[in-house]
C-alpha positions as CSV (number, residue, x, y, z in Angstrom):
1,M,34.2,10.7,31.9
2,G,31.0,12.4,30.7
3,Q,32.6,13.9,27.6
4,W,34.2,10.6,26.7
5,S,30.9,8.8,27.1
6,I,29.3,11.1,24.6
7,L,32.1,10.6,22.2
8,I,31.8,6.8,22.5
9,V,28.1,6.8,22.1
10,L,28.3,9.0,18.9
11,L,31.1,6.8,17.5
12,A,28.8,3.7,18.1
13,A,25.9,5.5,16.4
14,L,28.1,6.1,13.4
15,I,29.6,2.6,13.2
16,V,26.4,0.5,13.7
17,P,24.7,1.4,10.3
18,I,28.1,1.2,8.5
19,L,28.7,-2.3,9.8
20,M,25.1,-3.3,8.9
21,A,25.5,-2.0,5.4
22,R,29.0,-3.6,5.0
23,F,27.7,-7.1,6.0
24,N,24.3,-6.7,4.4
25,I,22.3,-7.1,7.6
26,C,18.9,-6.1,6.3
27,S,16.5,-8.1,8.5
28,V,17.6,-6.6,11.8
29,P,16.0,-3.2,12.6
30,T,18.6,-0.5,13.3
31,A,17.0,0.3,16.7
32,V,17.6,-3.3,17.8
33,A,21.3,-3.2,16.7
34,E,21.7,0.1,18.6
35,I,20.3,-1.4,21.8
36,L,22.6,-4.4,21.4
37,I,25.7,-2.2,21.0
38,G,24.5,-0.2,24.1
39,I,24.4,-3.5,26.1
40,I,28.0,-4.2,25.0
41,L,29.2,-0.7,25.9
42,G,27.2,-0.4,29.2
43,K,27.4,-1.9,32.6
44,S,26.4,-5.3,31.4
45,L,29.7,-5.9,29.7
46,L,32.5,-3.3,29.0
47,N,31.2,-0.5,31.2
48,L,32.7,2.2,28.9
49,V,29.7,4.6,29.0
50,S,28.2,6.2,32.1
51,D,24.7,7.6,32.2
52,G,25.5,11.3,32.9
53,T,23.3,14.4,32.9
54,Q,24.2,15.4,29.3
55,L,23.6,11.9,27.8
56,K,20.3,11.7,29.8
57,L,19.2,15.1,28.3
58,L,20.1,13.9,24.7
59,S,18.4,10.6,25.3
60,D,15.2,12.3,26.5
61,I,15.1,14.5,23.5
62,G,15.7,11.4,21.4
63,V,12.6,9.6,22.7
64,V,10.5,12.8,22.2
65,L,11.6,13.1,18.6
66,L,11.1,9.3,18.1
67,M,7.4,9.7,19.1
68,F,7.1,12.9,17.0
69,L,8.4,11.2,13.9
70,S,6.1,8.2,14.7
71,G,3.2,10.6,14.7
72,M,4.2,12.0,11.4
73,E,3.9,8.5,9.9
74,I,0.1,8.4,10.8
75,D,-2.0,9.0,7.7
76,V,-5.3,10.2,9.1
77,S,-7.0,9.9,5.7
78,A,-6.2,6.1,5.8
79,L,-8.5,5.8,8.8
80,L,-11.4,7.5,7.1
81,P,-13.7,6.1,4.4
82,R,-12.8,7.3,0.9
83,H,-15.3,8.4,-1.6
84,G,-15.1,9.6,-5.1
85,R,-14.4,8.3,-8.5
86,K,-12.5,5.1,-9.2
87,S,-8.7,5.7,-9.6
88,V,-7.5,5.5,-13.1
89,D,-5.0,2.8,-13.7
90,P,-1.9,3.2,-15.9
91,A,-2.9,0.0,-17.8
92,A,-4.6,2.0,-20.6
93,G,-1.3,3.6,-21.5
94,A,0.4,0.2,-21.7
95,V,-2.4,-1.2,-23.9
96,M,-2.2,1.8,-26.3
97,R,1.5,1.3,-26.6
98,S,1.2,-2.4,-27.2
99,L,-1.4,-1.7,-29.9
100,Q,1.0,0.8,-31.4
101,K,3.7,-2.0,-31.5
102,A,1.1,-4.2,-33.3
103,V,0.6,-1.7,-36.0
104,G,4.2,-2.2,-37.2
105,L,4.0,-6.0,-36.7
106,I,0.6,-6.9,-38.1
107,S,-0.4,-6.0,-41.6
108,P,-3.8,-4.3,-41.8
109,D,-4.7,-6.6,-44.7
110,L,-3.8,-9.9,-42.8
111,D,-6.5,-12.5,-43.4
112,L,-7.4,-14.1,-40.0
113,T,-9.8,-16.7,-41.4
114,G,-9.4,-20.2,-42.4
115,A,-7.7,-21.6,-39.2
116,S,-8.6,-25.0,-38.1
117,G,-9.7,-26.1,-34.7
118,Y,-12.8,-26.8,-32.7
119,P,-15.6,-24.4,-32.1
120,G,-15.8,-23.2,-28.5
121,P,-19.0,-23.4,-26.5
122,G,-21.3,-20.4,-26.3
123,L,-21.5,-18.4,-23.1
124,G,-24.4,-17.2,-21.0
125,G,-26.3,-20.4,-21.9
126,T,-26.0,-19.9,-25.6
127,S,-24.6,-21.8,-28.5
128,G,-26.2,-19.7,-31.2
129,T,-29.6,-20.3,-29.5
130,D,-32.1,-18.1,-27.6
131,D,-30.8,-14.5,-27.2
132,A,-33.1,-13.7,-24.3
133,G,-31.2,-16.0,-22.1
134,N,-28.3,-13.5,-22.1
135,A,-30.2,-10.4,-21.2
136,G,-29.1,-10.3,-17.6
137,T,-30.7,-11.3,-14.3
138,A,-32.1,-8.0,-13.0
139,P,-33.1,-4.6,-14.4
140,A,-30.2,-2.2,-14.4
141,H,-32.3,0.6,-12.9
142,L,-32.8,-1.0,-9.5
143,Q,-31.3,1.3,-6.9
144,S,-32.1,-0.7,-3.7
145,E,-29.0,-2.0,-2.0
146,R,-30.8,-5.3,-1.3
147,D,-31.8,-5.7,-4.9
148,R,-28.3,-4.9,-6.0
149,L,-26.8,-7.5,-3.7
150,R,-29.4,-10.1,-4.9
151,Q,-28.5,-9.3,-8.5
152,D,-24.8,-9.7,-7.8
153,R,-25.4,-13.1,-6.1
154,Q,-27.6,-14.2,-9.0
155,S,-24.9,-13.1,-11.6
156,R,-22.2,-14.9,-9.7
157,R,-24.3,-18.1,-9.6
158,E,-25.0,-17.9,-13.3
159,E,-21.3,-17.2,-14.1
160,I,-20.3,-20.3,-12.0
161,R,-22.9,-22.4,-14.0
162,D,-21.5,-21.1,-17.3
163,R,-18.0,-21.9,-16.3
164,R,-19.0,-25.4,-15.2
165,R,-20.7,-25.9,-18.6
166,Q,-17.5,-24.9,-20.4
167,I,-15.5,-27.4,-18.3
168,R,-17.9,-30.2,-19.2
169,Q,-17.8,-29.2,-22.9
170,A,-14.0,-29.2,-22.9
171,A,-13.9,-32.6,-21.2
172,R,-16.4,-34.1,-23.7
173,D,-14.3,-32.8,-26.6
174,G,-11.2,-34.4,-25.2
175,H,-9.4,-31.2,-24.3
176,Q,-8.2,-32.2,-20.9
177,E,-5.6,-29.4,-20.5
178,R,-8.2,-26.7,-21.3
179,A,-10.6,-28.4,-18.8
180,R,-7.9,-28.4,-16.1
181,R,-7.2,-24.7,-16.8
182,L,-10.9,-23.8,-16.6
183,K,-11.3,-25.6,-13.3
184,A,-8.4,-23.6,-11.8
185,D,-9.9,-20.4,-13.2
186,L,-13.3,-21.3,-11.7
187,K,-11.7,-21.8,-8.3
188,D,-10.0,-18.4,-8.6
189,F,-13.2,-16.8,-9.7
190,R,-15.1,-18.2,-6.7
191,T,-12.4,-16.9,-4.3
192,A,-12.2,-13.5,-5.9
193,T,-15.9,-12.8,-6.0
194,R,-16.6,-14.0,-2.4
195,R,-17.6,-11.1,-0.2
196,Q,-14.6,-9.9,1.8
197,P,-14.3,-7.5,4.7
198,T,-12.8,-4.1,4.1
199,L,-9.1,-3.4,5.0
200,L,-10.2,-1.2,7.8
201,A,-12.4,-3.9,9.3
202,V,-9.7,-6.5,9.1
203,S,-7.2,-4.2,10.9
204,L,-9.7,-3.4,13.6
205,L,-10.5,-7.0,14.1
206,A,-6.8,-7.8,14.2
207,F,-6.0,-5.2,16.9
208,G,-9.1,-6.1,18.8
209,S,-7.9,-9.7,19.0
210,V,-4.5,-8.5,20.1
211,A,-6.0,-6.5,22.9
212,I,-8.1,-9.5,24.1
213,I,-5.3,-12.0,23.9
214,S,-2.9,-9.5,25.6
215,T,-5.4,-9.1,28.5
216,L,-5.7,-12.9,28.9
217,I,-1.9,-13.3,28.9
218,A,-1.6,-10.5,31.5
219,V,-4.2,-12.2,33.7
220,V,-2.3,-15.5,33.5
221,L,1.0,-13.9,34.4
222,H,-0.7,-12.2,37.4
223,A,-2.2,-15.5,38.5
224,T,1.1,-17.3,38.2
225,G,2.9,-14.6,40.1
226,L,5.4,-13.9,37.3
227,F,4.2,-10.3,36.7
228,S,1.5,-8.6,38.8
229,D,0.7,-5.4,36.9
230,I,-2.1,-6.4,34.5
231,P,-2.7,-3.0,32.9
232,L,1.0,-2.4,32.1
233,A,1.3,-5.9,30.7
234,V,-1.7,-5.4,28.4
235,I,-0.1,-2.1,27.1
236,L,3.3,-3.7,26.5
237,F,1.9,-6.8,24.8
238,S,-0.5,-4.9,22.5
239,T,2.0,-2.4,21.1
240,V,3.3,-2.5,17.5
241,A,6.4,-0.7,16.3
242,L,4.9,1.5,13.5
243,G,8.3,2.7,12.3
244,V,9.8,-0.8,12.0
245,V,6.6,-2.0,10.2
246,I,6.7,0.9,7.7
247,A,10.4,0.4,7.0
248,T,9.9,-3.4,6.4
249,L,6.9,-3.0,4.2
250,T,8.6,-0.3,2.1
251,E,11.7,-2.3,1.6
252,K,9.6,-5.3,0.6
253,G,7.6,-3.2,-1.8
254,V,4.3,-4.1,-0.1
255,L,3.2,-0.9,1.4
256,Q,0.7,0.2,-1.3
257,R,-0.8,-3.3,-1.7
258,P,-3.9,-4.4,0.2
259,M,-1.9,-6.6,2.5
260,G,0.6,-3.8,3.2
261,Q,-2.2,-1.2,3.9
262,T,-3.9,-3.6,6.3
263,I,-0.7,-4.3,8.2
264,L,-0.1,-0.5,8.3
265,L,-3.6,0.2,9.7
266,T,-3.1,-2.5,12.3
267,A,0.2,-1.0,13.3
268,V,-1.4,2.4,13.6
269,W,-4.0,1.0,16.1
270,G,-1.1,-0.8,17.8
271,E,0.7,2.5,18.4
272,V,-2.1,5.0,19.0
273,I,-4.3,3.0,21.4
274,P,-1.5,1.6,23.7
275,L,-0.1,5.1,23.9
276,L,-3.4,6.5,25.0
277,G,-3.7,3.6,27.4
278,L,-0.2,4.4,28.8
279,T,-1.3,8.0,29.4
280,V,-4.3,6.9,31.4
281,Y,-2.3,4.3,33.2
282,A,0.5,6.8,34.2
283,S,-2.1,9.3,35.5
284,V,-3.8,6.7,37.6
285,S,-0.6,5.1,38.9
286,G,0.9,8.5,39.6
287,G,-2.0,9.6,41.7
288,N,-3.3,12.1,39.1
289,A,-6.6,10.3,38.3
290,G,-8.6,13.3,39.3
291,R,-6.8,15.4,36.7
292,L,-7.3,12.8,33.9
293,W,-10.0,14.9,32.3
294,L,-7.4,17.6,31.7
295,I,-5.9,15.5,29.0
296,V,-8.7,16.8,26.8
297,L,-6.9,20.1,26.9
298,L,-3.9,18.5,25.3
299,F,-6.1,17.5,22.3
300,V,-7.7,21.0,22.2
301,A,-4.2,22.5,22.1
302,A,-3.2,20.2,19.2
303,I,-6.4,21.2,17.3
304,L,-5.8,24.9,17.9
305,L,-2.2,24.6,16.7
306,L,-3.4,22.8,13.6
307,L,-6.0,25.5,12.8
308,R,-3.5,28.3,13.5
309,F,-0.7,27.1,11.2
310,R,-2.7,25.4,8.5
311,G,-1.4,26.5,5.1
312,I,1.6,28.4,6.6
313,L,4.2,25.9,5.3
314,A,3.4,26.9,1.7
315,W,4.2,30.5,2.6
316,F,7.3,29.3,4.5
317,D,8.6,27.7,1.3
318,K,8.5,31.1,-0.4
319,V,10.2,33.2,2.3
320,T,12.5,30.7,4.1
321,K,16.3,31.0,3.7
322,A,19.1,28.5,4.3
323,T,19.8,30.3,7.5
324,T,16.2,30.4,8.8
325,Q,14.7,27.0,8.1
326,L,11.3,28.1,9.3
327,D,9.7,24.7,8.7
328,I,12.1,23.1,11.2
329,R,11.6,25.8,13.7
330,L,7.8,25.4,13.5
331,A,8.2,21.6,14.0
332,F,10.3,22.0,17.2
333,F,7.8,24.7,18.4
334,L,4.9,22.2,18.0
335,V,6.9,19.5,19.7
336,F,7.9,21.4,22.8
337,T,4.6,23.3,23.1
338,L,2.6,20.1,23.2
339,V,5.1,18.3,25.4
340,A,4.9,21.2,27.8
341,V,1.0,21.1,27.8
342,A,1.1,17.3,28.3
343,T,3.4,17.7,31.3
344,E,1.1,20.4,32.8
345,V,-2.1,18.4,32.4
346,G,-0.5,15.3,33.9
347,A,-0.1,13.3,30.6
348,E,3.1,11.7,29.4
349,N,5.4,13.9,27.3
350,I,5.6,11.2,24.6
351,L,1.8,11.6,24.0
352,G,2.4,15.3,23.5
353,A,5.2,14.6,21.0
354,F,3.1,12.0,19.2
355,L,0.2,14.5,18.8
356,A,2.7,17.1,17.5
357,G,3.8,14.7,14.8
358,I,0.2,14.1,13.7
359,V,-0.4,17.9,13.6
360,M,2.8,18.3,11.5
361,R,1.6,15.6,9.1
362,L,-1.8,17.3,8.7
363,L,0.0,20.6,7.9
364,N,1.2,18.7,4.8
365,P,4.9,19.4,4.9
366,S,7.1,19.0,1.9
367,Q,9.2,15.9,1.5
368,A,12.3,18.1,2.0
369,T,10.9,19.1,5.4
370,H,10.2,15.5,6.3
371,D,13.7,14.5,5.3
372,K,15.3,17.3,7.4
373,L,13.3,16.3,10.5
374,T,14.1,12.6,9.9
375,S,17.8,13.5,9.6
376,I,17.8,15.5,12.8
377,G,16.0,12.7,14.7
378,Y,17.5,9.5,13.3
379,G,20.8,11.2,12.5
380,F,21.6,12.3,16.0
381,F,19.1,12.1,18.9
382,I,17.2,8.9,18.4
383,P,20.3,6.6,18.1
384,I,21.5,8.1,21.4
385,F,18.2,7.1,23.0
386,F,18.4,3.5,21.8
387,I,22.1,3.1,22.6
388,M,21.5,4.5,26.1
389,T,18.6,2.1,26.5
390,G,21.1,-0.7,26.0
391,V,23.6,1.0,28.3
392,R,21.1,1.1,31.1
393,L,20.2,-2.5,30.8
394,D,21.7,-4.6,33.6
395,V,21.9,-8.0,32.0
396,R,24.1,-9.3,34.8
397,S,21.4,-8.6,37.4
398,L,18.9,-10.3,35.1
399,F,21.0,-13.5,35.2
400,T,21.3,-13.4,38.9
401,D,17.6,-12.9,39.4
402,T,16.0,-16.3,39.1
403,R,12.5,-14.8,38.9
404,A,13.5,-12.5,36.0
405,M,15.3,-15.3,34.2
406,L,12.1,-17.4,34.3
407,L,10.2,-14.3,33.0
408,L,12.4,-13.9,29.9
409,P,11.3,-16.9,27.8
410,V,7.7,-16.5,29.0
411,L,7.8,-12.9,27.7
412,I,9.2,-13.9,24.4
413,A,6.4,-16.4,24.0
414,A,3.8,-13.9,25.3
415,F,4.9,-11.2,22.7
416,L,4.4,-13.8,19.9
417,L,1.2,-15.3,21.3
418,A,-0.4,-11.8,21.7
419,K,-0.3,-11.3,18.0
420,S,-1.7,-14.7,17.1
421,G,-5.1,-13.2,16.6
422,V,-3.7,-11.2,13.7
423,F,-3.4,-14.4,11.8
424,L,-7.0,-15.3,12.2
425,A,-8.2,-11.8,11.4
426,F,-6.1,-11.6,8.2
427,R,-7.1,-15.1,7.2
428,S,-10.6,-13.7,6.3
429,R,-9.1,-11.9,3.4
430,F,-5.5,-13.1,2.7
431,S,-3.7,-16.4,2.3
432,A,-2.6,-18.5,5.3
433,R,1.0,-17.9,4.5
434,N,0.7,-14.2,4.2
435,S,-1.5,-14.0,7.3
436,L,1.2,-15.7,9.3
437,A,3.8,-13.3,7.9
438,A,1.6,-10.4,9.0
439,A,1.3,-11.8,12.5
440,F,5.0,-12.1,12.8
441,L,5.6,-8.5,11.6
442,T,3.1,-7.0,14.0
443,C,5.1,-8.7,16.8
444,T,7.7,-5.9,16.5
445,T,7.2,-3.7,19.5
446,I,10.6,-2.2,20.4
447,T,9.9,1.5,19.6
448,L,7.0,1.9,22.1
449,V,7.9,-0.8,24.6
450,V,11.1,1.0,25.6
451,P,9.5,4.4,26.2
452,S,6.6,2.7,28.1
453,L,9.1,0.9,30.4
454,N,10.9,4.2,31.0
455,V,7.5,5.6,32.2
456,A,6.9,2.5,34.4
457,R,10.4,2.8,36.0
458,N,9.8,6.4,36.8
459,L,6.6,5.5,38.5
460,K,8.5,2.7,40.3
461,V,5.9,0.1,39.3
462,I,8.5,-2.3,37.8
463,T,11.9,-3.4,38.8
464,Q,15.1,-2.9,36.8
465,A,15.3,-6.7,36.3
466,Q,11.8,-6.9,35.0
467,S,12.3,-4.0,32.7
468,S,15.5,-5.6,31.3
469,A,13.6,-8.9,30.7
470,F,10.9,-7.0,28.8
471,I,13.4,-5.2,26.7
472,L,15.5,-8.3,25.9
473,A,12.3,-10.2,25.0
474,A,11.2,-7.3,22.7
475,I,14.7,-7.4,21.1
476,V,14.4,-11.1,20.4
477,V,11.0,-10.7,18.9
478,C,12.1,-7.7,16.8
479,L,14.9,-9.9,15.3
480,L,12.4,-12.6,14.5
481,G,9.5,-10.5,13.2
482,P,10.9,-8.7,10.0
483,T,13.0,-11.8,9.2
484,L,10.1,-14.2,9.2
485,F,7.9,-11.7,7.3
486,N,10.5,-11.3,4.5
487,T,10.8,-15.1,4.4
488,L,7.1,-16.0,4.4
489,Y,5.5,-13.2,2.4
490,R,4.4,-13.9,-1.2
491,P,2.3,-11.6,-3.3
492,E,-1.4,-12.5,-3.2
493,K,-2.8,-13.6,-6.6
494,Q,-5.4,-10.8,-6.5
495,E,-2.6,-8.3,-5.7
496,S,-0.5,-9.5,-8.6
497,A,-3.4,-8.8,-11.0
498,Q,-3.1,-5.0,-10.4
499,R,-4.8,-4.0,-13.6
500,R,-7.9,-5.4,-15.4
501,I,-8.3,-5.0,-19.1
502,A,-11.3,-6.0,-21.2
503,V,-10.9,-6.5,-25.0
504,L,-13.8,-7.1,-27.4
505,G,-12.2,-8.6,-30.4
506,A,-9.5,-11.3,-30.8
507,N,-7.3,-10.3,-33.7
508,G,-3.7,-9.6,-34.6
509,F,-3.7,-6.3,-32.8
510,T,-5.2,-7.4,-29.5
511,F,-3.3,-10.7,-29.6
512,T,0.0,-8.7,-29.7
513,A,-1.1,-6.5,-26.8
514,A,-2.1,-9.5,-24.7
515,R,1.2,-11.3,-25.5
516,D,3.3,-8.3,-24.5
517,L,1.5,-7.6,-21.3
518,K,0.7,-11.1,-20.1
519,D,3.6,-11.1,-17.5
520,E,2.9,-7.6,-16.2
521,F,0.4,-8.4,-13.4
522,T,-2.5,-8.0,-15.8
523,Q,-5.9,-9.7,-15.7
524,W,-7.5,-10.0,-19.1
525,H,-11.1,-10.4,-20.3
526,V,-11.1,-11.1,-24.0
527,A,-14.1,-12.0,-26.1
528,T,-14.8,-12.5,-29.8
529,D,-17.9,-13.2,-31.9
530,R,-16.0,-14.8,-34.8
531,Q,-15.6,-18.6,-34.6
532,E,-12.5,-18.7,-36.8
533,N,-10.6,-16.2,-34.6
534,Y,-11.7,-18.1,-31.5
535,R,-10.2,-21.3,-32.9
536,L,-7.0,-19.4,-33.9
537,Y,-6.3,-17.7,-30.6
538,D,-8.0,-19.8,-27.9
539,S,-4.8,-21.7,-27.1
540,Q,-2.8,-18.5,-26.9
541,I,-5.1,-16.1,-25.0
542,S,-6.1,-17.3,-21.6
543,D,-9.9,-17.3,-20.9
544,L,-10.8,-16.2,-24.4
545,L,-14.6,-16.2,-24.6
546,Y,-16.7,-16.9,-27.8
547,E,-20.1,-15.2,-28.0
548,P,-21.8,-15.1,-31.4
549,G,-23.7,-11.9,-32.4
550,L,-21.9,-9.3,-30.3
551,E,-21.8,-7.1,-33.4
552,S,-25.4,-7.6,-34.6
553,R,-27.6,-8.5,-31.6
554,D,-29.8,-6.1,-29.7
555,Q,-27.8,-3.5,-27.7
556,G,-29.6,-4.3,-24.4
557,V,-28.8,-8.0,-24.7
558,V,-25.1,-7.3,-25.5
559,E,-24.9,-4.9,-22.5
560,G,-26.4,-7.5,-20.2
561,W,-23.9,-10.2,-21.4
562,L,-20.9,-7.8,-21.0
563,R,-22.0,-6.8,-17.5
564,D,-22.6,-10.4,-16.4
565,H,-19.2,-11.5,-17.6
566,G,-17.3,-8.7,-15.9
567,F,-16.4,-6.6,-18.9
568,F,-17.5,-3.4,-17.3
569,D,-15.7,-4.1,-14.0
570,V,-12.3,-3.3,-15.4
571,D,-9.8,-0.5,-15.6
572,V,-9.5,-0.4,-19.4
573,F,-12.0,-1.4,-22.0
574,V,-10.8,-1.9,-25.6
575,A,-13.4,-2.0,-28.4
576,A,-11.7,-3.7,-31.3
577,L,-14.4,-6.1,-32.5
578,S,-14.7,-4.9,-36.1
579,R,-12.9,-2.9,-38.8
580,Q,-16.1,-1.1,-39.4
581,G,-16.6,1.7,-36.8
582,E,-20.3,1.3,-36.0
583,A,-20.0,-1.9,-33.8
584,N,-17.0,-0.5,-32.0
585,D,-18.8,2.8,-31.4
586,R,-21.7,1.0,-29.8
587,L,-19.4,-1.1,-27.5
588,A,-17.3,1.9,-26.5
589,L,-20.4,4.0,-25.6
590,L,-21.8,1.1,-23.6
591,A,-18.5,0.8,-21.6
592,H,-18.4,4.6,-21.1
593,K,-22.1,4.5,-19.9
594,N,-21.3,1.8,-17.4
595,G,-18.5,3.8,-15.8
596,V,-15.3,2.1,-17.1
597,P,-12.5,4.6,-16.3
598,R,-10.7,4.3,-19.6
599,V,-12.3,3.3,-22.9
600,I,-10.2,2.8,-26.1
601,E,-11.8,2.3,-29.5
602,W,-10.0,1.0,-32.6
603,R,-10.9,2.7,-35.9
604,D,-9.2,2.5,-39.3
605,A,-9.7,6.1,-40.2
606,E,-10.4,9.5,-38.7
607,S,-14.0,10.8,-38.9
608,D,-16.5,13.2,-37.4
609,T,-17.8,10.3,-35.2
610,A,-14.3,9.7,-33.9
611,R,-14.0,13.4,-32.9
612,A,-17.4,13.3,-31.2
613,L,-16.3,10.2,-29.2
614,R,-13.1,11.9,-28.1
615,A,-15.2,14.8,-26.9
616,Q,-17.0,12.3,-24.6
617,G,-13.8,11.1,-23.1
618,I,-13.4,8.0,-25.3
619,E,-9.9,7.4,-26.6
620,V,-10.0,6.6,-30.3
621,F,-7.1,4.6,-31.6
622,N,-6.4,5.3,-35.3
623,A,-4.1,2.5,-36.5
624,R,-2.9,4.3,-39.7
625,S,-2.2,7.6,-37.9
626,V,-0.3,5.7,-35.1
627,A,1.8,3.8,-37.7
628,S,2.7,7.1,-39.4
629,S,3.6,8.7,-36.1
630,A,5.7,5.7,-35.1
631,L,7.6,5.7,-38.4
632,K,8.3,9.4,-38.0
633,A,9.6,8.9,-34.5
634,I,11.9,6.1,-35.6
635,I,13.3,8.1,-38.4
636,E,14.0,11.0,-36.1
637,S,15.4,8.8,-33.3
638,P,16.5,5.2,-33.8
639,A,16.2,4.6,-30.1
640,A,12.4,5.3,-30.3
641,Y,11.9,1.8,-31.8
642,E,13.5,0.2,-28.7
643,L,11.2,2.1,-26.5
644,L,8.1,1.3,-28.5
645,S,9.0,-2.4,-28.7
646,S,10.0,-2.9,-25.1
647,S,7.5,-4.8,-23.0
648,S,9.1,-4.0,-19.7
649,F,10.2,-0.4,-19.9
650,S,7.8,2.3,-21.1
651,V,6.3,5.7,-20.5
652,Y,3.3,6.3,-18.2
653,D,1.1,9.3,-17.6
654,A,-0.7,10.4,-14.4
655,R,-2.9,13.4,-13.6
656,V,-1.7,14.8,-10.2
657,T,-4.6,15.1,-7.8
658,N,-2.8,14.0,-4.6
659,P,-2.3,17.1,-2.4
660,A,0.9,15.6,-1.0
661,Y,2.5,16.0,-4.4
662,A,0.5,18.9,-6.0
663,G,1.9,22.4,-5.3
664,K,5.4,21.1,-4.7
665,P,8.6,21.2,-6.8
666,L,9.7,18.0,-8.3
667,A,12.8,18.0,-6.1
668,D,10.6,17.4,-3.1
669,W,8.9,14.4,-4.6
670,P,9.8,11.1,-2.9
671,M,10.4,8.9,-6.0
672,N,12.0,5.6,-6.8
673,R,15.3,6.2,-8.5
674,E,14.2,3.9,-11.4
675,L,11.5,6.5,-12.3
676,T,12.1,9.7,-14.3
677,V,9.7,12.5,-15.0
678,T,10.2,13.3,-18.6
679,L,7.5,15.8,-19.4
680,I,4.6,17.7,-17.8
681,R,1.5,18.7,-19.7
682,R,-0.3,21.8,-18.2
683,G,-3.5,22.7,-20.1
684,G,-2.6,22.7,-23.8
685,R,1.2,23.2,-23.4
686,F,4.1,20.9,-22.5
687,I,6.8,21.8,-19.9
688,I,10.3,20.3,-19.8
689,P,10.7,19.6,-16.1
690,H,13.6,20.4,-13.8
691,G,14.1,19.9,-10.1
692,A,12.7,23.3,-9.3
693,T,9.6,22.9,-11.5
694,M,6.4,23.4,-9.5
695,V,3.8,20.7,-10.2
696,E,0.3,22.1,-10.0
697,P,-3.0,20.3,-9.3
698,G,-4.3,18.8,-12.5
699,D,-0.9,18.6,-14.3
700,V,-0.3,15.5,-16.3
701,V,3.2,14.1,-15.7
702,F,4.9,11.6,-17.9
703,L,7.1,9.0,-16.2
704,S,9.5,6.5,-17.7
705,G,10.3,3.3,-16.0
706,R,9.3,-0.3,-15.4
707,Y,5.6,-1.1,-14.8
708,E,6.0,-2.7,-11.4
709,V,7.7,0.5,-10.2
710,A,5.7,3.0,-12.1
711,A,2.1,1.7,-11.5
712,P,2.0,2.1,-7.7
713,F,3.4,5.6,-8.0
714,V,0.9,6.6,-10.7
715,R,-1.9,5.4,-8.5
716,L,-0.5,7.4,-5.6
717,L,-0.4,10.6,-7.7
718,E,-4.0,10.1,-8.8
719,T,-5.3,9.3,-5.3
720,A,-6.7,12.3,-3.4
721,G,-5.9,12.4,0.3
722,A,-3.0,9.9,0.3
723,G,0.3,10.9,1.7
724,P,3.7,10.2,0.4
725,V,5.5,6.9,1.1
């Protein structure tokens, strides 16, 4: 019977994902489906599978590998404050390409004057009046944090007053649609500039609320006599299934957004802290409280293993063979070493496996290594664990136990109620709809609840009927959580504006760029000092500002106005105010001085000044040169025009600084299939890439694809310390 049981379980493990793919069942986690098929095959219904010694061994290895792979999902760098320069956004490349398109579409001699319309109001309290009113609100040299915050608040108040003045002016001139749009923009500005807690703070607040509410629920259950073990109930209600959360966020494309990162951090706390609590609980309940301090030795062993094997995976990549697989052997050595240490010091083996996963993650394995370990775990052992969990469930006894039946709906409500604090914590930064979606997603608890109940049953602190009730409640909640998240979640407005571009100069070139990029999650700041251009483009460029004298006024006054109106708080700054180079030179240098990551200057001709600006890191855009290059490219390749004129598909560049990608061959990169690496620039030479091409730190890679796919990956490549997703 034992051999047949193994065969049936393996057949079920094969059929479950096939059926889910065939019927497009995407909202149900695979683990839940495997437990359900186990219930059908086990003693609850068909009784085709018996829990023999061999299946028990395979199941035990499965739970160990489940916790190991969960540990590998922990990005320790995400829990630490990040310092360093601002990440460069790929928006600059998109702007340059749009300007290149404009060269072929707009004649350099086009006369932009003579349009009719109404003159817009001056900004910063000006309508061609006193210049001093625009000089800013505080000296730029103030370094005190208190003074800086005071200056920020003052600037925000003045910006709000200016926007209200514009609204009144538009209403007086009879432009009701413009007034309505300005009111909506003012509301968005006040929301966006309100001080917000950090993502880490929100996640800590969210899990703290979960722990408090879980404790209150456990006390109520104890008082009513439904479940007497308060510590175990707190652990079970406060867990979050990290693996299910990551899978859901990745499929939804939310993982790299602020909302996704906050949910991920909350899930990390919801896996790490309950697991540590379970270890303490098991030691105390098992009569090993006096040896609890020995758990420190487990962490010491993990640190020693990390120090001993740091950097060895890079060497393994050079010497390993298909028949040796040294990286996999090292992974299993780490797992069973720390599991053995955990058992010896009185801790749970799943804690040792979890720490082994964190150590393996910190050793910075290649994506190929990660894929192989995932294949071993989720391809064989872990499905057996979940199926056997369902096989061991005795649903019949649950239905005959009145007390357990009363417990089931209460537990479902408790799992949902325990995460209600997540909604309130996320509400401090995100919309009500998305905060509710996050609360439902964090309700998923199956991957840690099941191992925790195994520990509790081994300690004989919970009955089989109670364990079955907890597992069934967790299954119901896991069915609801991802489904409701996918239904409720909508991208935040501030998340949609993933790149910020400032343009000084409203003309044919910049108008074409703004028109092509307006639907690509871009936030624009555009200003002009020419009244005729303001009248021409005001109805076509959202939030176009008119400020006389930007070309001729004192540099300090212009710098203050630009700073107050957010033109330096952007990813890309384009100086295209004048055909004469001097004004654009001054503006580009001001943006560079104020720390804008990418500065682009429009010039009509090449000069020594342009070369000097390039030496300082300013990108000089020569319209005539670009037009000539574009014509040459079109002559050589007719398809080049389609690429240049496309507003959705383009080429992006990224300097690789992320250690999770640098030093690895392209074949090991986890990339969306819609992206293609077309070229690599190393120093002064270009390399045509292949799968075996090793990408070195500092290489510039050129990717082709759609912006919404390419932009998050470009940011990931340029972010030091972030792991692959």
